[in-house]
Backbone of each chain as ProteinMPNN parsed JSONL, in Angstrom:
{"seq_chain_A": "MTHSGALPAWAALLTAFLVLLGAGLTLLGAIGTLRFGSFFERVHAPTLGTSWGTGAIVLASIVCFSVLGSRPVANELLIGVFITVTTPVTLMLLARAALYRDRAEGKPGVPDRSVLRPPRGRDQGENGGDQ", "coords_chain_A": {"N_chain_A": [[88.098, 79.119, 76.739], [89.282, 76.816, 74.882], [90.369, 74.331, 75.004], [89.348, 72.923, 77.089], [87.534, 70.857, 76.913], [89.123, 68.734, 76.31], [90.253, 67.887, 78.613], [90.071, 65.317, 81.034], [87.548, 64.544, 83.548], [88.523, 64.287, 86.216], [91.015, 65.554, 86.088], [90.297, 68.148, 85.361], [88.749, 68.929, 87.576], [90.66, 68.716, 89.617], [92.557, 70.596, 88.761], [90.972, 72.903, 88.875], [90.41, 73.04, 91.635], [93.027, 73.331, 92.711], [93.888, 75.718, 91.542], [92.045, 77.529, 92.598], [92.653, 77.256, 95.318], [95.333, 78.223, 95.423], [95.032, 80.897, 94.513], [93.265, 81.857, 96.435], [94.81, 81.677, 98.778], [96.811, 83.509, 98.159], [95.3, 85.842, 98.074], [94.501, 85.944, 100.747], [96.974, 86.424, 101.963], [97.447, 88.982, 100.945], [95.376, 90.435, 102.129], [96.155, 90.146, 104.756], [98.472, 91.688, 104.656], [97.305, 94.178, 104.49], [96.061, 94.361, 106.979], [97.807, 93.983, 109.136], [99.787, 95.585, 111.728], [102.488, 96.564, 112.079], [105.668, 96.867, 110.333], [107.265, 94.578, 110.637], [105.458, 92.625, 111.243], [103.977, 92.683, 108.931], [105.736, 91.709, 107.057], [105.551, 89.022, 107.095], [103.158, 88.281, 105.892], [102.91, 88.192, 102.918], [104.236, 85.818, 102.355], [102.485, 83.747, 102.45], [101.346, 83.754, 99.946], [103.619, 83.229, 98.432], [104.468, 80.737, 99.203], [102.437, 78.393, 99.483], [100.55, 79.491, 97.803], [101.894, 79.978, 95.339], [102.79, 77.323, 95.046], [100.444, 75.754, 94.78], [99.251, 76.789, 92.444], [101.251, 76.286, 90.607], [101.274, 73.492, 90.737], [98.715, 73.013, 89.732], [99.075, 73.932, 87.124], [100.974, 72.092, 86.245], [99.498, 69.685, 86.387], [97.445, 70.262, 84.535], [98.827, 70.71, 82.052], [100.263, 68.366, 81.807], [98.276, 66.437, 81.505], [97.005, 67.407, 79.239], [99.058, 67.283, 77.334], [99.604, 64.617, 77.328], [101.918, 63.647, 78.426], [104.441, 63.716, 80.985], [104.883, 66.964, 82.205], [107.051, 69.083, 83.613], [108.023, 71.629, 83.717], [107.115, 73.833, 85.137], [107.827, 73.396, 87.708], [110.274, 74.566, 87.975], [109.705, 77.296, 88.317], [108.405, 77.161, 90.79], [110.459, 76.177, 92.495], [112.3, 78.237, 92.19], [110.94, 80.524, 93.215], [110.551, 79.618, 95.831], [113.169, 79.505, 96.738], [114.128, 82.138, 96.429], [112.436, 83.926, 97.782], [112.816, 83.932, 100.712], [115.389, 85.057, 100.742], [115.032, 87.658, 99.677], [113.16, 88.723, 101.545], [114.513, 88.541, 103.981], [116.708, 90.207, 103.511], [115.292, 92.585, 103.236], [114.074, 92.85, 105.728], [116.324, 93.124, 107.314], [117.304, 95.52, 106.302], [115.208, 97.194, 107.085], [115.419, 97.01, 109.848], [117.907, 98.134, 110.184], [117.402, 100.737, 109.309], [115.495, 101.517, 111.208], [117.077, 101.477, 113.483], [118.964, 103.391, 112.851], [117.391, 105.63, 112.893], [116.862, 105.75, 115.532], [114.601, 104.604, 116.731], [112.251, 103.668, 119.288], [112.165, 100.483, 121.009], [113.674, 98.903, 119.342], [115.716, 96.061, 118.952], [118.78, 95.449, 120.753], [122.145, 95.668, 119.431], [123.78, 93.583, 120.256], [122.061, 91.504, 120.713], [121.394, 90.756, 118.196], [123.643, 89.713, 117.064], [124.647, 86.899, 117.603], [127.019, 85.19, 117.185], [129.314, 86.82, 117.666], [128.809, 87.644, 120.26], [128.905, 85.175, 121.542], [131.54, 84.425, 121.143], [132.818, 86.408, 122.634], [131.845, 85.699, 125.105], [133.078, 83.224, 125.456], [135.754, 83.97, 125.463], [135.722, 85.477, 127.769], [135.244, 83.456, 129.58], [137.608, 81.987, 129.389], [139.428, 83.764, 130.4]], "CA_chain_A": [[88.875, 77.892, 76.973], [88.968, 75.893, 73.795], [90.967, 73.022, 75.239], [88.889, 72.339, 78.339], [86.862, 69.6, 76.652], [90.116, 67.665, 76.202], [90.666, 67.441, 79.944], [89.128, 64.443, 81.729], [86.86, 65.203, 84.651], [89.339, 64.376, 87.435], [92.062, 66.564, 85.898], [89.68, 69.48, 85.38], [88.365, 69.27, 88.949], [91.886, 68.924, 90.395], [93.112, 71.892, 88.356], [90.118, 73.967, 89.402], [90.613, 73.14, 93.082], [94.358, 73.854, 93.032], [93.95, 77.128, 91.143], [91.288, 78.313, 93.584], [93.416, 77.253, 96.568], [96.48, 79.13, 95.319], [94.607, 82.294, 94.434], [92.692, 82.232, 97.726], [95.877, 81.91, 99.752], [97.46, 84.768, 97.81], [94.412, 86.933, 98.502], [94.584, 86.019, 102.212], [98.224, 87.112, 102.289], [97.312, 90.406, 100.638], [94.528, 91.044, 103.165], [97.003, 90.245, 105.938], [99.337, 92.86, 104.506], [96.519, 95.372, 104.802], [95.55, 94.427, 108.341], [98.828, 93.977, 110.183], [100.083, 96.933, 112.175], [103.864, 97.039, 111.919], [106.326, 96.281, 109.169], [107.803, 93.248, 110.906], [104.335, 91.697, 111.102], [103.549, 92.657, 107.529], [106.678, 91.001, 106.198], [105.194, 87.608, 107.06], [101.901, 87.974, 105.206], [102.972, 87.758, 101.514], [104.805, 84.48, 102.193], [101.373, 82.837, 102.185], [101.225, 83.644, 98.491], [104.812, 82.705, 97.777], [104.706, 79.324, 99.51], [101.415, 77.506, 98.924], [99.88, 80.128, 96.673], [102.65, 79.597, 94.153], [102.864, 75.868, 94.914], [99.193, 75.187, 94.286], [99.013, 77.165, 91.047], [102.237, 75.549, 89.812], [100.784, 72.111, 90.643], [97.578, 73.014, 88.812], [99.607, 74.065, 85.772], [101.61, 70.812, 85.901], [98.437, 68.701, 86.12], [96.741, 70.641, 83.311], [99.61, 70.514, 80.832], [100.64, 66.962, 81.69], [97.153, 65.684, 80.957], [96.762, 67.895, 77.876], [100.104, 66.841, 76.435], [99.76, 63.162, 77.457], [103.261, 63.302, 78.88], [104.725, 64.553, 82.162], [105.483, 68.28, 81.976], [107.431, 69.587, 84.936], [108.724, 72.913, 83.584], [106.652, 74.811, 86.114], [108.542, 73.184, 88.971], [111.367, 75.536, 87.999], [109.177, 78.522, 88.934], [108.163, 76.9, 92.21], [111.742, 76.112, 93.211], [112.923, 79.562, 92.173], [110.239, 81.389, 94.17], [110.814, 79.125, 97.182], [114.543, 79.824, 97.135], [114.453, 83.559, 96.426], [111.621, 84.75, 98.678], [113.467, 84.215, 101.996], [116.529, 85.959, 100.549], [114.503, 89.011, 99.545], [112.5, 89.235, 102.747], [115.499, 88.737, 105.051], [117.426, 91.445, 103.19], [114.394, 93.716, 103.481], [113.895, 93.003, 107.169], [117.564, 93.671, 107.872], [117.351, 96.934, 105.937], [114.253, 97.908, 107.924], [115.994, 97.081, 111.187], [118.999, 99.104, 110.101], [116.823, 102.08, 109.24], [114.893, 101.811, 112.504], [118.136, 101.752, 114.449], [119.587, 104.664, 112.487], [116.506, 106.713, 113.316], [116.726, 105.725, 116.974], [113.229, 104.282, 117.147], [112.187, 102.844, 120.503], [111.751, 99.108, 120.823], [114.56, 98.172, 118.444], [116.62, 95.246, 119.764], [120.175, 95.862, 120.846], [122.996, 95.0, 118.441], [124.363, 92.354, 120.781], [121.057, 90.458, 120.588], [121.3, 90.33, 116.821], [124.889, 89.097, 116.598], [125.018, 85.875, 118.578], [128.372, 84.636, 117.124], [130.286, 87.676, 118.343], [128.529, 87.582, 121.685], [129.341, 83.889, 122.074], [133.008, 84.468, 121.214], [133.215, 87.204, 123.798], [131.558, 84.92, 126.304], [134.106, 82.187, 125.618], [136.999, 84.62, 125.91], [135.564, 85.823, 129.177], [135.379, 82.246, 130.377], [139.018, 81.595, 129.45], [140.162, 84.63, 131.303]], "C_chain_A": [[88.517, 76.869, 75.922], [89.403, 74.468, 74.101], [90.288, 72.269, 76.36], [88.116, 71.048, 78.124], [87.833, 68.432, 76.591], [90.546, 67.137, 77.562], [89.639, 66.459, 80.496], [88.621, 65.099, 83.003], [87.764, 65.343, 85.868], [90.409, 65.45, 87.281], [91.48, 67.966, 85.953], [89.319, 69.885, 86.797], [89.596, 69.531, 89.806], [92.52, 70.273, 90.059], [92.299, 73.045, 88.939], [90.351, 74.163, 90.894], [91.964, 73.782, 93.403], [94.48, 75.328, 92.669], [93.222, 78.004, 92.165], [92.035, 78.392, 94.909], [94.568, 78.262, 96.512], [96.063, 80.585, 95.305], [94.009, 82.751, 95.762], [93.761, 82.506, 98.764], [96.611, 83.213, 99.451], [96.617, 85.958, 98.26], [94.445, 87.082, 100.023], [95.85, 86.744, 102.641], [98.123, 88.607, 102.039], [96.455, 91.109, 101.689], [95.313, 91.168, 104.471], [97.952, 91.422, 105.872], [98.593, 94.144, 104.831], [96.255, 95.497, 106.297], [96.619, 94.531, 109.422], [99.322, 95.389, 110.482], [101.487, 97.417, 111.886], [104.53, 96.312, 110.761], [106.767, 94.849, 109.425], [106.701, 92.199, 111.02], [103.945, 91.557, 109.636], [104.467, 91.829, 106.662], [106.363, 89.503, 106.151], [104.047, 87.305, 106.105], [102.082, 87.524, 103.749], [103.577, 86.369, 101.334], [103.722, 83.424, 102.033], [101.201, 82.646, 100.675], [102.437, 83.043, 97.837], [105.093, 81.266, 98.166], [103.628, 78.446, 98.873], [100.584, 78.172, 97.841], [100.565, 79.769, 95.37], [102.627, 78.086, 93.954], [101.602, 75.287, 94.316], [98.965, 75.542, 92.828], [100.005, 76.46, 90.125], [101.796, 74.093, 89.648], [99.612, 72.016, 89.674], [98.059, 73.087, 87.368], [100.25, 72.758, 85.319], [100.553, 69.77, 85.549], [97.786, 68.979, 84.773], [97.561, 70.293, 82.078], [100.099, 69.085, 80.683], [99.514, 66.151, 81.077], [96.878, 66.11, 79.52], [97.785, 67.326, 76.902], [100.324, 65.339, 76.45], [101.188, 62.746, 77.782], [103.561, 64.177, 80.091], [105.454, 65.836, 81.79], [105.8, 68.878, 83.339], [108.194, 70.899, 84.849], [108.38, 73.863, 84.724], [107.309, 74.612, 87.477], [109.688, 74.171, 89.126], [110.92, 76.837, 88.675], [108.989, 78.317, 90.427], [109.446, 76.89, 93.014], [112.367, 77.498, 93.29], [112.27, 80.496, 93.193], [110.535, 80.953, 95.606], [112.208, 79.517, 97.656], [114.734, 81.326, 97.315], [113.64, 84.384, 97.422], [112.273, 84.974, 100.042], [114.649, 85.163, 101.865], [116.054, 87.409, 100.504], [113.987, 89.544, 100.873], [113.49, 89.413, 103.899], [116.347, 89.975, 104.794], [116.585, 92.66, 103.559], [114.221, 93.951, 104.982], [115.16, 93.559, 107.816], [117.709, 95.152, 107.532], [116.407, 97.75, 106.818], [114.787, 98.075, 109.341], [117.102, 98.128, 111.242], [118.461, 100.535, 110.088], [116.188, 102.472, 110.565], [115.966, 102.199, 113.515], [118.805, 103.095, 114.149], [118.719, 105.849, 112.903], [116.327, 106.759, 114.826], [115.323, 105.464, 117.444], [113.249, 103.469, 118.435], [111.739, 101.427, 120.171], [112.603, 98.313, 119.859], [115.535, 97.349, 119.281], [118.057, 95.749, 119.714], [121.012, 95.111, 119.818], [123.505, 93.659, 118.953], [123.368, 91.197, 120.678], [121.081, 89.873, 119.189], [122.565, 89.66, 116.32], [125.337, 88.042, 117.592], [126.434, 85.33, 118.408], [129.396, 85.481, 117.868], [130.091, 87.607, 119.857], [129.045, 86.286, 122.295], [130.871, 83.861, 122.178], [133.475, 85.244, 122.433], [132.984, 86.431, 125.09], [132.623, 83.858, 126.538], [135.435, 82.795, 126.079], [136.927, 84.972, 127.394], [135.752, 84.599, 130.066], [136.836, 81.805, 130.502], [139.801, 82.457, 130.435], [139.766, 84.308, 132.74]], "O_chain_A": [[87.54, 76.135, 76.071], [88.875, 73.513, 73.532], [90.595, 71.098, 76.584], [88.035, 70.221, 79.032], [87.442, 67.282, 76.791], [91.138, 66.061, 77.654], [88.442, 66.737, 80.435], [89.189, 66.083, 83.478], [87.782, 66.4, 86.498], [90.69, 66.181, 88.231], [92.088, 68.872, 86.523], [89.541, 71.028, 87.197], [89.599, 70.448, 90.627], [92.963, 71.001, 90.947], [92.852, 74.028, 89.431], [90.474, 75.291, 91.37], [92.048, 74.666, 94.256], [95.102, 76.1, 93.398], [93.705, 79.07, 92.548], [92.062, 79.44, 95.553], [94.754, 79.054, 97.436], [96.657, 81.415, 95.993], [94.213, 83.892, 96.176], [93.647, 83.451, 99.544], [96.991, 83.941, 100.368], [97.142, 86.953, 98.761], [94.419, 88.199, 100.539], [95.825, 87.569, 103.554], [98.642, 89.409, 102.814], [96.756, 92.231, 102.095], [95.172, 92.148, 105.202], [98.216, 92.079, 106.878], [99.169, 95.085, 105.377], [96.226, 96.606, 106.832], [96.38, 95.093, 110.49], [99.286, 96.271, 109.624], [101.67, 98.567, 111.486], [104.039, 95.294, 110.273], [106.662, 93.997, 108.543], [106.976, 91.004, 110.906], [103.625, 90.467, 109.162], [104.038, 91.297, 105.638], [106.85, 88.794, 105.27], [103.965, 86.202, 105.566], [101.453, 86.54, 103.358], [103.445, 85.788, 100.257], [103.992, 82.329, 101.539], [100.948, 81.542, 100.194], [102.319, 82.406, 96.791], [105.903, 80.617, 97.504], [103.871, 77.823, 97.84], [99.968, 77.478, 97.032], [99.927, 79.318, 94.419], [102.464, 77.61, 92.83], [101.668, 74.423, 93.442], [98.532, 74.694, 92.048], [99.66, 76.08, 89.006], [101.922, 73.52, 88.566], [99.516, 71.069, 88.893], [97.53, 72.402, 86.493], [100.101, 72.352, 84.166], [100.678, 69.059, 84.552], [97.593, 68.069, 83.966], [97.054, 69.652, 81.157], [100.33, 68.626, 79.565], [99.75, 65.284, 80.235], [96.556, 65.275, 78.675], [97.441, 66.935, 75.786], [101.135, 64.826, 75.679], [101.614, 61.638, 77.457], [103.0, 65.266, 80.219], [106.503, 65.807, 81.147], [104.893, 69.145, 84.128], [108.925, 71.26, 85.772], [109.234, 74.601, 85.214], [107.349, 75.528, 88.298], [110.039, 74.568, 90.237], [111.644, 77.407, 89.491], [109.357, 79.17, 91.235], [109.531, 77.506, 94.077], [112.9, 77.889, 94.328], [112.964, 81.179, 93.947], [110.744, 81.787, 96.487], [112.407, 79.825, 98.832], [115.42, 81.754, 98.243], [114.101, 85.436, 97.865], [112.292, 86.113, 100.509], [114.898, 85.977, 102.754], [116.592, 88.275, 101.193], [114.318, 90.656, 101.283], [113.336, 90.328, 104.708], [116.675, 90.711, 105.724], [117.088, 93.634, 104.118], [114.221, 95.089, 105.45], [115.089, 94.362, 108.746], [118.173, 95.944, 108.352], [116.746, 98.852, 107.25], [114.633, 99.129, 109.958], [117.221, 98.894, 112.199], [118.99, 101.422, 110.759], [116.317, 103.614, 111.006], [115.787, 103.129, 114.301], [119.167, 103.839, 115.06], [119.225, 106.925, 113.223], [115.716, 107.689, 115.352], [114.886, 106.031, 118.446], [114.16, 102.669, 118.651], [111.031, 101.196, 119.19], [112.291, 97.155, 119.578], [116.125, 97.874, 120.225], [118.479, 96.389, 118.751], [120.625, 94.028, 119.38], [123.647, 92.708, 118.184], [123.773, 90.04, 120.568], [120.831, 88.685, 118.989], [122.553, 89.085, 115.231], [126.291, 88.253, 118.341], [127.047, 85.012, 119.427], [130.236, 84.958, 118.601], [131.049, 87.524, 120.626], [129.557, 86.278, 123.415], [131.432, 83.352, 123.149], [134.376, 84.828, 123.16], [133.78, 86.484, 126.027], [133.027, 83.615, 127.675], [136.136, 82.251, 126.932], [137.88, 84.806, 128.155], [136.332, 84.679, 131.149], [137.263, 81.319, 131.549], [140.672, 81.996, 131.172], [140.273, 84.929, 133.675]]}, "seq_chain_B": "MTAIILLWSVTAAQAMLVAAMGCYTYRLIRGPRAQDRVLCLDAIYVSAMLLVLTVGIRAGSPIYFEAALIIAVLGFASSVALAKFLMRGEVIE", "coords_chain_B": {"N_chain_B": [[80.314, 69.872, 81.722], [82.3, 69.744, 83.72], [84.119, 71.263, 82.343], [82.958, 73.758, 82.433], [83.053, 74.225, 85.178], [85.819, 74.345, 85.516], [86.436, 76.573, 83.92], [85.054, 78.621, 85.296], [86.261, 78.516, 87.795], [88.895, 79.173, 87.202], [88.484, 81.747, 86.282], [87.495, 82.933, 88.639], [89.763, 82.63, 90.214], [91.543, 84.292, 88.885], [90.264, 86.713, 89.337], [90.558, 86.836, 92.12], [93.328, 87.006, 92.325], [93.774, 89.444, 91.095], [92.426, 91.047, 92.907], [94.078, 90.665, 95.1], [96.384, 91.9, 94.133], [95.36, 94.452, 94.046], [94.997, 94.999, 96.789], [97.678, 94.965, 97.585], [98.579, 97.101, 96.081], [97.211, 99.192, 97.247], [98.42, 99.198, 99.774], [100.946, 99.751, 98.911], [100.734, 102.366, 97.981], [99.833, 103.677, 100.254], [101.493, 102.842, 102.248], [103.38, 103.242, 105.2], [106.193, 103.468, 105.29], [109.336, 103.202, 103.452], [110.197, 100.546, 103.287], [107.872, 99.056, 103.454], [106.732, 99.633, 101.011], [108.578, 98.482, 99.219], [108.326, 95.805, 99.942], [105.659, 95.366, 99.168], [105.89, 95.769, 96.447], [107.451, 93.592, 95.699], [105.653, 91.54, 96.381], [103.633, 92.133, 94.591], [104.885, 91.549, 92.188], [105.083, 88.744, 92.451], [102.356, 88.071, 92.538], [101.566, 88.911, 90.007], [103.016, 87.157, 88.457], [101.754, 84.748, 89.146], [99.28, 85.311, 88.104], [99.851, 85.376, 85.368], [100.467, 82.689, 85.057], [97.951, 81.52, 85.541], [96.577, 82.591, 83.394], [97.9, 81.204, 81.411], [97.017, 78.589, 81.97], [94.36, 78.936, 81.377], [94.449, 79.549, 78.659], [95.58, 77.279, 77.707], [98.113, 77.089, 76.675], [101.547, 76.48, 76.684], [103.3, 78.577, 76.438], [103.161, 80.709, 78.082], [104.52, 80.074, 80.298], [107.232, 80.775, 80.082], [107.105, 83.556, 80.166], [106.162, 83.902, 82.77], [108.32, 82.907, 84.193], [110.302, 84.769, 83.545], [109.214, 87.072, 84.718], [109.353, 86.289, 87.399], [112.154, 86.107, 87.796], [113.01, 88.748, 87.234], [111.582, 90.122, 89.17], [112.718, 89.173, 91.548], [115.365, 90.123, 91.234], [114.982, 92.92, 91.142], [113.785, 93.417, 93.615], [115.782, 92.659, 95.421], [117.736, 94.506, 94.718], [116.453, 96.9, 95.457], [116.178, 96.474, 98.2], [118.839, 96.414, 98.968], [119.487, 99.017, 98.346], [117.929, 100.405, 100.195], [119.258, 99.598, 102.427], [121.861, 100.635, 102.159], [121.735, 103.136, 100.957], [120.963, 105.29, 102.442], [122.354, 105.767, 104.825], [125.767, 106.088, 105.299], [127.851, 103.336, 105.413]], "CA_chain_B": [[80.072, 70.38, 83.071], [83.598, 70.017, 84.367], [84.775, 72.356, 81.623], [82.391, 75.017, 82.951], [83.622, 74.421, 86.522], [87.212, 74.793, 85.374], [86.43, 77.943, 83.4], [84.646, 79.591, 86.319], [87.236, 78.585, 88.89], [90.059, 79.95, 86.748], [88.069, 83.16, 86.279], [87.454, 83.404, 90.024], [91.141, 82.732, 90.7], [92.124, 85.514, 88.333], [89.682, 87.848, 90.06], [91.173, 86.908, 93.45], [94.701, 87.494, 92.197], [93.709, 90.882, 90.823], [92.072, 91.689, 94.175], [95.292, 90.673, 95.924], [97.252, 92.963, 93.627], [94.757, 95.71, 94.479], [95.361, 95.199, 98.201], [99.094, 95.323, 97.661], [98.761, 98.445, 95.533], [96.749, 100.136, 98.278], [99.47, 99.299, 100.791], [102.105, 100.378, 98.245], [100.52, 103.808, 97.917], [99.614, 104.248, 101.566], [102.471, 102.28, 103.18], [103.992, 104.341, 105.924], [107.619, 103.664, 105.087], [109.821, 102.691, 102.166], [110.306, 99.087, 103.251], [106.547, 98.515, 103.138], [106.515, 99.741, 99.562], [109.383, 97.475, 98.527], [107.679, 94.516, 100.226], [104.469, 95.234, 98.348], [106.301, 95.627, 95.05], [107.852, 92.191, 95.539], [104.456, 90.707, 96.41], [102.9, 92.372, 93.345], [105.562, 90.749, 91.163], [104.693, 87.332, 92.593], [100.956, 87.924, 92.144], [101.475, 89.038, 88.554], [103.513, 85.904, 87.896], [100.696, 83.75, 89.304], [98.219, 85.673, 87.153], [100.281, 84.911, 84.046], [100.328, 81.226, 85.044], [96.537, 81.156, 85.368], [96.223, 82.896, 81.999], [98.411, 80.078, 80.636], [96.111, 77.452, 82.148], [93.123, 79.252, 80.673], [94.66, 79.484, 77.217], [96.067, 75.969, 77.332], [99.337, 77.214, 75.9], [102.684, 76.516, 77.603], [104.207, 79.682, 76.13], [103.088, 81.675, 79.178], [105.46, 79.665, 81.333], [108.464, 81.567, 79.965], [106.813, 84.914, 80.646], [106.088, 83.855, 84.229], [109.684, 82.725, 84.717], [111.022, 86.044, 83.411], [108.686, 87.973, 85.741], [109.894, 85.869, 88.695], [113.584, 86.459, 87.891], [113.154, 90.202, 87.311], [111.071, 90.561, 90.467], [113.732, 88.899, 92.565], [116.511, 91.024, 91.065], [114.641, 94.3, 91.494], [113.535, 93.52, 95.056], [117.063, 92.624, 96.125], [118.403, 95.786, 94.488], [115.809, 97.93, 96.266], [116.503, 96.236, 99.608], [120.215, 96.855, 99.185], [119.481, 100.478, 98.337], [117.421, 100.852, 101.501], [120.272, 99.293, 103.444], [123.1, 101.389, 102.031], [121.6, 104.402, 100.28], [120.594, 106.398, 103.305], [123.398, 106.01, 105.805], [127.019, 105.515, 104.823], [128.308, 102.331, 106.362]], "C_chain_B": [[81.383, 70.705, 83.77], [84.339, 71.146, 83.667], [84.264, 73.699, 82.139], [82.949, 75.304, 84.355], [85.041, 74.947, 86.422], [87.272, 76.24, 84.903], [86.1, 78.947, 84.494], [85.642, 79.662, 87.46], [88.48, 79.345, 88.463], [89.709, 81.438, 86.709], [88.046, 83.727, 87.694], [88.86, 83.552, 90.58], [91.805, 83.987, 90.159], [91.57, 86.749, 89.041], [90.319, 87.992, 91.443], [92.605, 87.43, 93.369], [94.726, 88.984, 91.907], [93.342, 91.642, 92.096], [93.279, 91.737, 95.112], [96.24, 91.76, 95.466], [96.7, 94.333, 94.005], [95.081, 96.031, 95.925], [96.81, 95.636, 98.327], [99.324, 96.736, 97.128], [98.307, 99.505, 96.535], [97.824, 100.327, 99.345], [100.715, 99.975, 100.205], [101.958, 101.894, 98.227], [100.505, 104.398, 99.32], [100.75, 103.935, 102.535], [103.293, 103.322, 103.89], [105.466, 104.541, 105.584], [108.074, 102.947, 103.817], [109.88, 101.18, 102.143], [108.955, 98.419, 103.003], [106.303, 98.542, 101.634], [107.319, 98.708, 98.802], [108.786, 96.087, 98.727], [106.478, 94.31, 99.328], [104.823, 95.104, 96.876], [106.708, 94.19, 94.772], [106.624, 91.285, 95.488], [103.624, 90.908, 95.138], [103.543, 91.606, 92.198], [105.116, 89.295, 91.23], [103.249, 87.13, 92.151], [100.799, 88.017, 90.632], [101.971, 87.762, 87.876], [102.444, 84.807, 88.003], [99.549, 84.03, 88.333], [98.582, 85.212, 85.75], [100.157, 83.393, 83.957], [98.873, 80.818, 84.858], [96.042, 81.506, 83.965], [96.712, 81.77, 81.089], [97.527, 78.86, 80.754], [94.83, 77.685, 81.354], [93.291, 79.103, 79.161], [95.126, 78.108, 76.768], [97.348, 76.004, 76.533], [100.528, 77.319, 76.845], [103.616, 77.699, 77.384], [104.222, 80.695, 77.28], [104.054, 81.341, 80.301], [106.727, 80.51, 81.292], [108.265, 82.976, 80.485], [106.797, 84.943, 82.168], [107.482, 83.722, 84.832], [110.47, 84.029, 84.655], [110.537, 87.035, 84.472], [109.257, 87.613, 87.108], [111.342, 86.309, 88.855], [113.746, 87.963, 88.057], [112.655, 90.736, 88.652], [112.073, 90.334, 91.569], [114.883, 89.894, 92.466], [116.168, 92.432, 91.531], [114.403, 94.434, 92.997], [114.84, 93.51, 95.84], [117.798, 93.948, 95.941], [117.789, 96.882, 95.357], [116.12, 97.738, 97.747], [117.929, 96.681, 99.903], [120.298, 98.373, 99.184], [118.978, 101.03, 99.667], [118.48, 100.654, 102.575], [121.427, 100.288, 103.368], [122.902, 102.8, 101.495], [121.431, 105.58, 101.226], [121.721, 106.772, 104.259], [124.679, 105.343, 105.28], [127.549, 104.549, 105.868], [129.787, 102.55, 106.665]], "O_chain_B": [[81.558, 71.786, 84.333], [85.089, 71.893, 84.294], [85.027, 74.657, 82.268], [83.274, 76.444, 84.69], [85.427, 75.869, 87.14], [88.056, 77.038, 85.417], [86.754, 79.982, 84.622], [85.856, 80.729, 88.036], [89.063, 80.08, 89.26], [90.531, 82.286, 87.057], [88.507, 84.843, 87.935], [89.133, 84.488, 91.332], [92.539, 84.668, 90.875], [92.298, 87.705, 89.311], [90.591, 89.103, 91.897], [93.045, 88.196, 94.226], [95.588, 89.707, 92.406], [93.859, 92.73, 92.351], [93.482, 92.718, 95.827], [96.834, 92.464, 96.284], [97.462, 95.268, 94.254], [95.398, 97.171, 96.264], [97.131, 96.558, 99.076], [100.156, 97.478, 97.65], [98.92, 100.564, 96.663], [98.109, 101.447, 99.768], [101.441, 100.679, 100.907], [102.929, 102.622, 98.431], [101.072, 105.462, 99.567], [100.959, 104.652, 103.514], [103.854, 104.208, 103.245], [105.944, 105.675, 105.589], [107.32, 102.199, 103.196], [109.641, 100.573, 101.099], [108.893, 97.34, 102.413], [105.746, 97.605, 101.061], [106.82, 98.115, 97.846], [108.742, 95.285, 97.795], [106.283, 93.224, 98.783], [104.134, 94.406, 96.132], [106.355, 93.629, 93.734], [106.551, 90.374, 94.662], [102.985, 89.971, 94.66], [102.845, 91.074, 91.335], [104.81, 88.682, 90.207], [102.935, 86.15, 91.476], [99.998, 87.293, 90.04], [101.427, 87.336, 86.858], [102.25, 84.032, 87.066], [98.927, 83.107, 87.808], [97.726, 84.713, 85.019], [99.786, 82.86, 82.91], [98.58, 79.884, 84.11], [95.193, 80.809, 83.409], [96.043, 81.415, 80.119], [97.297, 78.162, 79.766], [94.285, 76.766, 80.742], [92.404, 78.6, 78.471], [95.076, 77.796, 75.578], [97.649, 75.066, 75.794], [100.522, 78.172, 77.733], [104.627, 77.816, 78.076], [105.182, 81.45, 77.432], [104.373, 82.181, 81.142], [107.24, 80.916, 82.334], [109.133, 83.531, 81.158], [107.333, 85.86, 82.791], [107.791, 84.341, 85.85], [111.209, 84.363, 85.581], [111.342, 87.756, 85.061], [109.606, 88.496, 87.892], [111.729, 86.82, 89.906], [114.515, 88.419, 88.903], [113.223, 91.677, 89.206], [112.266, 91.193, 92.43], [115.328, 90.443, 93.474], [116.956, 93.07, 92.229], [114.774, 95.445, 93.594], [114.995, 94.256, 96.806], [118.409, 94.46, 96.878], [118.51, 97.699, 95.93], [116.306, 98.714, 98.473], [118.202, 97.255, 100.957], [121.084, 98.956, 99.931], [119.525, 101.996, 100.198], [118.584, 101.443, 103.514], [121.922, 100.738, 104.401], [123.831, 103.604, 101.571], [121.716, 106.723, 100.869], [122.003, 107.951, 104.472], [124.664, 104.182, 104.87], [127.682, 104.888, 107.044], [130.374, 101.805, 107.449]]}, "name": "protein", "num_of_chains": 2, "seq": "MTHSGALPAWAALLTAFLVLLGAGLTLLGAIGTLRFGSFFERVHAPTLGTSWGTGAIVLASIVCFSVLGSRPVANELLIGVFITVTTPVTLMLLARAALYRDRAEGKPGVPDRSVLRPPRGRDQGENGGDQMTAIILLWSVTAAQAMLVAAMGCYTYRLIRGPRAQDRVLCLDAIYVSAMLLVLTVGIRAGSPIYFEAALIIAVLGFASSVALAKFLMRGEVIE"}
């Protein structure tokens, strides 16, 4: 680290804390992935790394480069926003695919289709009420 | 002194991220079903992106930001493609 002498003490300590926080949360999510029993529990664990794991490391990068460059640098926010937006999309697609596969295999304990489609169920309920 | 603290914390963070990738790789290899493997691949992409960001902090060069952004975009695209394959590749809708 050739540049670390250029960072003032508060920026270096803040960067160090945020980097450690982000990496620790990511590691916790990974350990959770190892320990949880079923897929639908496991799908929650990596979000620890994609929410505050990414957020803390992105904040650390912003602090570091803003102080180094003597001007506000917010490029890394793009990564944070992108990860925050795309992770739920990926995981919901994956969970729906897993549910679909479980249902196709006829596994026990899979919820009924009517539970998963509340709009259709509500429409039917309203039609029933009209009749 | 603070420079040493920063150096060691970034090193420890990189070690933790590599350990996280190791955990995900173990689950990727052992994972009972295909959706576990896709989940772990997505999480490995995110961990690798965070690792590139910490390498950027360590090197003090903003050029690593672009690499991290590309890894994030490609990880999202590949995970969505794999999830769609799991959804439609096995049973004809």
